[in-house]
N, C-alpha and C positions, 0 to 999 in steps of 0.2 A: 692459474691455467687450468691444473693438473690437481691431484690431492694424492699425498703421501701414502703408501701401503704401509706405512707402521703398525702393526696391529694392534688394534683399543685406541691409538695413538699412545697409550701409556695407560697401563692398567689400572693402577694408583687414581689415575684420573677417574679410570670409570667404578671404583670402588666409592669413592669421595660421591660423584655423582648420583649413585646409590644410595647411599646414606641419604644426601641431602632431599631427594626427590620422594626419600620415606621419613622425612623429619621436619622438612618445613611447609608449616602450617597455611598452605593456599596464601603464598601472601599476595600474589595479582590478581584476588578478591580483595584482601585486605587494604590493598597500597592505601585506597581514600581516609583508612581511620590508623595510621599509621604517623607515629610523632615520633621526628629524629632529633634529640637534645643532646648526643654526644658534642663530645670536646666545649663544654659551654662552660668549666668551670664551677658546677654546681658543688657542693657540699650537701644535697640531700634532695629528695625527688622533689618537682615542681607541683604546689599544691591545687594548680588551675589547668588541671590536663582537660580534654573533652572526656566527657563521662563514656563516648561509644569508643575510644579507644583500644585497637584491638593489636595495636605492635607497638611497644616502646623501648626503643633506642635511648637509655640513659648510660653509656661507657664512656671510657675516658674520662673521667671527671674525678672527685675529692670527695664521694659521698663513701663514710664508715661504718653509716647506723641505716635501718631499713626497718621500718615498722608499719603494723598493720596498716593505720592511717595514712600512710601514704600512698597504697593502691587500692584499699579497699572499694573504692566507689568506682571502681576502675572493674565491673562486674562483667565484663564483655572481653578482659584481656588475655590474648594468646600467645602472644609471644613478650615476654622482657630481657634485655641483655644488659647486664650488670658489671659488663669485663671491666677490669683495668682500673677499679674503684679501691677502696680501703677498708672495705668491709673484715671486720674479725670475727664476728658471731653473724649467724642466721637462724630463728626458729621457724621452721615449717609452716608453722600453725599461722603466719600472717599472710598467708594463702587460702584462707580459709572461706573467703570470700571470693575468690578468684577460681572458680571450679573452670573456666575454659581454658587455663593459663595449661600450654602443654608445652612451651620451648621456654627455657630457664638456661641462662649462659650468665654464671659467676666465677668463669675463666680470670685469672690473673687480679687476685685481690690478697688479702691476708687471712682468710678464713681459718682459724684453728679449732673453731666448736661447730657442730651440726646437730641442732637438736630435732628430731625426726615427730611428723603428723600425718597420720592418715586422713589428707585432706582433696588432694587433688593427685591426678594421674597424668604423668609426664611423657611426653615422649621423646624430649630431647632436654637433656641434663648435662650442663657441665661445668663440675669442680676441678677442673685441672689447673695446675699451677697457682696451687696456694698454699697453705702452711701445716697442713693434717699430717699427723704421726703417722695415724694407722688408714684404712681404707676406710671414708665415708659413707661406707653402707649401714643401711639401717635396713630392719627386717619390713618395715613400710615398703620398700623396693618391689621386695617379691610381689605384690599385687598389681606393681607398673605393667600389663602384660603388653601396653601397645610401644613400651619401652625402646627406641631404637638408637639412640646414643647415648651413650655414658662418659663421663669423662672425670678423671679425679686423681689426684694427687697423694705419695705414701711415701713414708723414708723406711719402714718397715713391712714387710711381708707377711702374711700367715694362711696357712690352705685352708684356713677356714674363715678367711676375711669376706671369700663373695659367697659365700653357702645361701646366704640370702636370696641371690639372684641368679644361682645357677641353671635352673631350667628356663629361664627369660634367650628367647631366641634373638640377639641384638644386632644390629647392621654395622656396629662400632664403637670399639672401646677405647678409648683413650686412657692411656697410664703415663702420669707424671713420674717418672723414678728419678728427677733430677738432683733432690737430695738424701735420695737414696743412699744406705751405708750398713753394710754387716761387715762382719769380720772376716779376714780372707778364710779361714777354718772352717768355716761355716756353709751352710748351704740350704737355703730355703725353699720352698715349695707353695704354690698358689695354684690352686687347681678352677680355671677359667670358664665360664659360662660360653655357651655357645653363641659364638659370632663371626660375622663374616669377614669383617677387617679388622684389625689388632694393631694399634700404633702407642710404640713405646719410644717414650723420649727421654734421654739421659741426660747426664751433665756435660757439656761441653768443654769443660776444662778439666778433667780426669780421665787419664786412663780407662776403659772400658775394665771392670769389676767384677759386674753384676753376675752373683752365679745362684741363680733363681731356676727352678725345674716348673716351667710354665704348661701346662696342659691346655689345649686348645681343640675344641671339638668344631668340626664344619670351617674350620678357618680358610678363605680364600687368597685373602691380602693381609700381608705382614709387612710394615713399616718399621723402620729402627732410625731415630733421630739423635745427630752426636754421636758419634761413635768415633774414639779415638785410639787405637792400636799402634803398639809397635811388635818387633818382632818375639818378644816376650809374651804378652798376654796375649796374641794372636788365636793359641790355643783358648783363650776363655771364651770368646766370640764364638768359636765352631762350636766347645759342648754347650755354650748358649742358646745355641739354633738346634742343635740335634732334638731336641724335645719338639722346640715349632715345627721344624720342619718333615715330620714324621708323618702325619698324615699326608693322602691321597689328593686332597683338595685345596692344598696351596697353590696357586698357580701362578701368585705375582709376590713378588719379593722388591720391595725399594728400600736402598738405603741414604738417607738425606746426611750432609753433612760430614761426611768421610774423613776422617787423617787417616794414612795408614801410610806402612814400607810397601814397597814392590813387592817383595816374597809375602808378605801377610795378604795382601791383596790379590796374588795369585792362589794361595792357598784358599783362599774362601771361594776363588771361583772355582778350584780343584773339589773343592768339599762337595759344592751346589751342582756341579755336572752332572751327577748322578739322580740327584735328587727329583721329584716331582715337578720341581717349580718350570712354568716355561718362558716366564717374562722380568727379566731381572733388569731393576733402571735404580742406576747412582747419580746423586746429584749431588754438586759441590765438592767433586772431589779433591782430597790435597795429597800428594805422594811427596814422601819427606825421607831422608837418609839416602839410600845409595838404589839404583836400579843397574841389576847385572841379572845375566841368564839365566832365569829359572825353569825347573824340569816341567812339562805342564802335559797331561795322559788323555790326549782330546776322546774319550772312550763315549760308548754310543750316550745320546743326552736326549732330555724331555725336552731341553732350553729351545725355545724359538729366536727369543730376540734378546739383545742386550743393551742397553740405553746407558750413557754416560754424560751427561753436560755436567759444562764447565771444571774441567781440571785445571790444577796450579800443580804445579812441578816445580818443588823447591830443591831437585837434582838438577845441580845445571851439566855436570859432568859424567855421562852416560852413554851405552852402546844402545845406540838406535836401534840396531836388530833381535837386540836383546825386549825391547818394549814392542815395538812394532809386529815381533813376530808372533807374540802370544794370541795377538787380535786377528791376524791375518790368516793366520793358519785353523781359527773357531772353526767347526761345524755344526755351525748354526745357522737359520734361512737368513734372518736380521740383524745389521749390527750399526749404531749410533752414536758416533763418538762426535760431539760438536762442542763448539766453544771450550778449544784445548789448543794448545802451543807446538802440538804436532804439526813437524814441516813434511812430512811424509808417510806413506803407508807402502808396505811389501807388497806384493804379488803372491799370491797364493802357489804352493809348491806345486799343489797336486789340484785337479777340478776341484772346484770349490762348492760348497752348499750355498753359499752365500746368493739369497735373490733381492734382499733393500739392503742399500749402502747408505747411510747419511753421515758426511764429514763438512756439515756445515760449520761456518766460523773457524778452520782452521789456516796454517799458513801454507798449502799445498803448492805446487809452481804446478808448470807445463810437463814436467817429469811423470807426474803423478800416473802410474797404470799403464804407461809405454810398453807395447811389445808385452804388453801382459794375455796371456791364453788361458789361463784357466779359470778364469769369470765366466762360464758357458750358461752357468743358469740366472746370471744375474738380471732384473727385470728392473729395477728401480737403482740408480745413481744419482744422489744430490751431494753438488760441489758447492753450493750456495757461499758466498762469502769466503773464499778463498784469495791467492796470487794466480791466479791464470789470468796470461795475456794474449794466447794464442791461437785462435779459433780453429786452424789447422789442427797445432797439435790435439787439441779438444776430441776432432774427427777422429784421427789416427787413433785416439786413448781406444775408442769405442769399436773398431772395426774389428776386431779378436772377441765382440760380446755377443754372439748371437742371438741372444733371448733379450738384447736391453730395448726396454719399451719408452721407459720414461727416462729423461736425463733434464737435472735441472741444472744449470753452471751460472746462475744470476747473480748478481750482486756481485762481478769479478771485475776486472779489467780488460776485459775480452776489445780486440780491435780486428778490424777486417782491410784488408787493402791489396794484398799481395797474393798471386795466381789462384784467387778461390775458385776457376774452374777445376782444380786439381783435387776438392777435396774429398774426402773418403769419410766416410761415414757407416756406422752397423747399420745394416737393411731393414731390420726390426721394428728402428725408434719411429714412435708412433706422438708421442709428446715430448716438446722440446721450450726450454724454460732459457734464455739469452738475455730477460731483462734484467734491467740498470746497469749496462754495461757501456762503452765506447765505438758499439757496431754503426756502422755505414749504410749507405745505399747497396755496396756489395755484397750484403750478408745474405740475399736472397740467391745469390749465384754459386753458394757454400754450407747448404742444405740437404738434410738426407732426403730423400726421394717421395720419401714415405709417410711422411708427418703429418700428424692429421692436425696436431693439435697447437698452435707456432705463438709464445708469447714475446716479444720484442720491444714492451715496454719501455719508455725511459732509456732510449739511445739516442744518436744522433744522426736519424734518416731522415731524408729528406723528400725521397722520390720513390717508389715501388718500380724498379726496373721494368718494362714492356716486354722485354725479350725472354722473360723466367720462363720457362718451357716444363719442369720437371715437376711442379709443386700441384699437380692434379688429384691428388691424395688431401687437402689442407682443406679442413672443414672449421674453424677455427682462428682467427688471427688476431692477436691484441697487439696492437702500436701506439698508444696510447703517451704522452708523452713522447713527442718527438716533434719534427721538423713539417711535415708533409703538408702540401699546400692544399692537396685533393684526393676526393675518394676514390679509392683505385679501383679498376675496373675489373673484371672476374675473368676477364679471359685467361689470367696465367693458373686461374684459381677458380677451376670450374665445378668445386662440390662445397665453395665456401658457404658456410651457413652462421656463421659466427662473426661479425665485425666489428673491435672498440676502436675508436680511432680518435678519441677526446682528447683535450689539452693539447693541438696541434696547430697549425697556422694556417688552417682551413678557412677560406675566405670565400671562395664560389666554390662550392661543393658540384658538380657537376651531377645534373639529374640522368643522365647516362649509366650510370651506376645502377640503379634500380632496372633499368633494361639489359644491363651485362650479367647481373647478379640475380636472377631468379630461384636460388634457393638458400638467401637470406630470412633467415627466422628470427633475428636478432641482430638488432645494429645500434652504438650505443656512440653518438657522434657531438655530444654536446662541450658545451666550455671550448670552444673554439671564434676566434674573430671575426665571426661572420660580416659582410660587407652586402645590406640589405640594399638593393640594388636590383634593377629589371633583370638581372641573370638569375637569380635569388632564386625568383617565383616558384618555379618549375621544381627546384627544390621541395620546396618548402609544402606544394602543393602534393608534391609525393610521399613526404615524413607524414602529412596530415589524414593520408587516404591508409596509414600503417597502425596497427594495433598497440597500444599499448605493450604489450608481451615484446612485440618486433622492436618499435621506435623506443629504446630505452631511455630513459631521463625526459623524452617528449611532453610537455613544451617547455618544463620550468629551465632547463638548462642548456637550452637554444635562444640565446639572446643576440643580438646586433649589435655591433663594436663601430660601425661606420656606417654611412656616414653620425655626424655627433648631436645631429637633432633627432637622432633616429637610438643612441647607446642605449642599451638597457634594454631596448623594447623586444619582447619575445617574438620569434618570429613569426608563429600563429598569430600575430596582429599589426604584424606588417603587411600593407595594401597598398598597391600602383597599380595605375589604369593599364589596359591594354595598349592604348592610345599612345603613352608615353614614352614605350618600350619598344613597340613596333615603328622601325624607322619609314618601312616600306609604306605601311599602313598610316603614318602620319603627315610623310610628304605625299600621299595620294590622297589622303584628306585635307591637309592644307591647300593643293591645287585643286580638288574640286570644290573648295570656300573658295579660292580666288577667282576660278570660273566662275562660280555663283554668282559671285558678285559683281564681276566684270559683265556677266550679261545681264544682271537685274539691272546695276547702272546704266547699260547701252540702251536697255529697255525703255527706265526711266527718262533718258535723255530724251530718246525719241520719242516717249510720248510729250515731255515737256519741250522738246525743239529745243533743246540746248545746244547743236550746235551752229543753229540759229542766231540764237543769245550769243553765241561767242563768239559768232562775225560781225554781230550788232556792236558790242562790246569793243571787238579792235577798231572799229570803223569810226565809234563815238569818240573813242582814246585818241586816235590820230587826228580827229579834227577838233576837240579839245587841246590837245597839243599845241595846234594851230592855233588855236584860239588866245591860249595862254602867251604867244608872243606876240601881241597886236594889243596896243595900249587901250584900256577902258574907254580915254575918251572919241580915241579911233574907232573901238568898236560900236561907241555909241552912234557915232558917224556913219557906221557902214550899215545900219538899219534902214533896212528902203522900202518895206511892207507893214502895214499895220497887222495883214494877218495872213499865214499860210494857210490855207485850204484842201483837206485831205479828205478826200469822198472816191466813193466808186466808180467805176467808166459807167456804169449798168445806171448810174442817177448823175449822170453829166448834164441832163435835159434840164433837171428841177433848178441845178446850182448856177449854170446859164442863163436859165430863162428866170428864177426868179433870187436867188442868194446874191447873186455879184452883181447884177444890174442894182440891187434894194442897195448893196455898200457903197456903191463907185459911187452912184450919188449922195452919200453923205459923205465925200470926200476921204470913204476907205480905202485905202491902198490894197490889196488882195493882189497873191502870190497863185497864179497858177500853172502847175505844171509843163500842158501844153504848150505855155506862152510865155514861161521865165525861165525856164531851165536852159541851163547853159551849156550847148553843144559842144562834144570832144571829153566832158566829164562823165564819170560811172552816173548811172541813178541814183545808188547809194549816195554819193557825194552831191549830188545835185540836192537831193532830198537832206542833206544835213545842212548844207550850206544856204537852204531856203527859210529853214526853221530857224537858223539862226539870225538871219536878218530878218527875220517878221516880230514885230513887237506880241502876238499870240498866234494860234493855230485853233484852226475852227475843224471842229470834224464832223460829219455828216455819216451821222449813225442810221442804217441801215441792215437788213438780213444780207445785202449784196457788200457790205463794205465788210464783216466779218468773215468772208469769202473771199475776201481781194488778200493777196502777198502782200504789196506794195502799201494796200493798208496798214497791215501791220506793222512796216518796217517803219511807216511816218508815227503812226502813234507811239511807237517803242523811243524814237528819239526823241520826239515832242515830251514825254514825261522825263527821259533824263534830262532833258531842257529843263523842266520846270524843278527840278530838285536841284539844279545846279544855277537856276538864278534865284532861287528863292522866291518864287511868286508863285501866281495862280495863273499863267499864261495860258491856260487850257481853256474854251468853249464847245461844249457840245450840244450837240444840233440831234435830236433823234427824228428823225425823219419818216420811218416807220417803226410800229413795234418790233423785238426784238425779243425774241422765246429765249431763256437762260438755256436750254437744251439745246439750242443750234449756236450757240459761241463756242468757238475750238479750245480746247483747252489752253492753247499759243494764245489765246486772248485773257490769259489771268488780270493782266493788268486792266483791260476793259471791263473785266468785272468789276476789279477793286476801284475803278476811275467811278464806273457809274453806280457803286451803293455807297461812295466816300462824299461824291461831288454832282452839283447842281446842276441838271441840264435842261434845256430848251425843248420842248418838244412843237416840232410842224404841225400848226392847228391845220384840220381839213374843213372847218367852217372859216370863210371869209372873213367875218365880222371880229375873229380875233387875232388876223395876222398881225394888225395896225400894233398891238399889243406885245407880239413876237419881235417885232422889228422897232418896238421901241426898246425893249430888253438888249437886244444885240448893241444898239448905239448906246446905251447907257453903261455896259460893258464897256465898251471903247472908250467913252469919256471918264470912265472912273480910271482908267489903268493910264490915258496917255496922257502926259507932260508936257508942257508948253516947249520945253528944251527938244522934246521929240518929236513934236510937229514943226518947229522951226527947220528942222533937221528933215522931214521929210518933206518941206514944201521947198525945201533947196532941192533937195534930190529930184 
């Protein structure tokens, strides 16, 4: 959440970056033509390399010889790495066909002989960590005006060794003196060309004994690696440094892999204190023998920052005050002591100049800097990876640091839970890193009132209390890797512009977040177990409307975790209808549909006269039920009529004057409603009984017939009787033509019968009526059996 204010990070790093930027040849453009054959167990350079290869890495193999034929076909080659092989000799003439070659790494081989040839102009040439006795510097090197990096090994040095390149402007010179040796009484001199960075590597197993006067112009960065000192040879190092630190341009001094006594280390500090060095870095420091109180004069110094990383203390019994006082009283701006076994750091006795303190990965406890009122200029304090446990004590520690703006106490064991309301903090803190601790929800009641950037990721927070009222200045909040179940509203955080809440337990994020957080410019809420249900639609809609700069990780890191059918689906691809999510709308829709269907059915029933049919079915069912209780023989004996005549009252004159007389004179008994209906019974029941007791039913069809309600009943029951008896017992007589359009919809059975069944049409011509009556008699003669006739006679 915040950036350390440590100057230049580390000037050694800056020097190396400067070198690389000036020497590595546009690797991004050549990546397409780079071949990596490192660690392949090769004994020679492969012959089947692409001719367009520009960068070739065959390091960490077993190549013992390099010939022109190995690389002559690689005319575009710019970079060649041959480090960590077994080369013993090299002739530069083999590169005569590689005129573009600029970068050559031959370090960590067994080279003893080098034959020069004016064929190429290198920018980077590394011959370090080989077996050369004298510096392998050829006069041809003087023509390499673009040379940025030069590395070589030597066991002896003479003042004229570097004369051919003394005029070159180097960025980096690496000198391997691991095998360097000279008699104790002898002192050698070496005039070194202009270089911005000088890196000297000594033997790691021997005490420092190099007595060489090295003059360097424009030196900005000095690195010494493998420095082994005791109280006796400490002065040799200081004398060695006297010439190198004389110039005003040396700003960065780095010591790598240094083993020394405490007394010698303090002497080195004291020597460098008045020098122009601004940044002193020590990596992998080992303290031996003893630690006792040493006098140190904190004179005016150009030193701005001291950085010590990874201290191994081989002194087990010592005065902690003697150790810590040297550091706590330093009059510099920035101090870093990280990855060390320090258990404490003293409070400066007088108002301190410290503006930046970094004590990452020590074993400090909650007692650190308690009641310390001399760190009045301190702006940044980093206490990562220590043994801090009490958040309240951390707050009290800052109480007397009025300039403190950035505090990093991440990766400790901090917890909250008691009397959070009584927390005291420095009012100037703006950036606070509390990540990777054991803090819970109550931490929000124990925070600096003016904090702007707050990092609480990887804790045990399950919810952000809504009654937090003192964080109006908070602009950036990181609560990733906790157990939060919803997005926090911006009620307590009116200035919030950045929220990181990924990797939590947010399943149903509220869309209200976007309404309450109007100032949000960046939100990162992916990698949560989203439940893809109706409640998520508004959140998805809101996220989809944000730009990619605001909605970080959208849509790729926002996926459904539930239900199972949607698991892994991107939220942007999850769709559900409005109807299925709105219960009120769903109920209204269902209700309206039911009402519409009911209305439609009602209208259809009215149109088709369904109620009438239901009544008829009920009556028919009752009659059929009674009929099933009568034996078939008895039923046959109960047939009283040959025919039941159904007609409209408006056609009664024709029925009584024509139909009935002509039938009865042929001994055909007919049933008429006005004559044969039984008094006391309902009309429907009389109709059903007459139809049941008649062998056939005659219907006199006319426009009057289709307008009669009772004719409709009689036709309906007669039609059902037809299906019940399984015979054709209907006789249709068309007295007058009936237009199809005049037949009501409830007479659909009549329409069907007229379409499917033959009917007798009453002829208007008298000459044709004899045939008409003959057809009727024939219909009765065909259907009437002897048994029935006897029964009728008896009746």
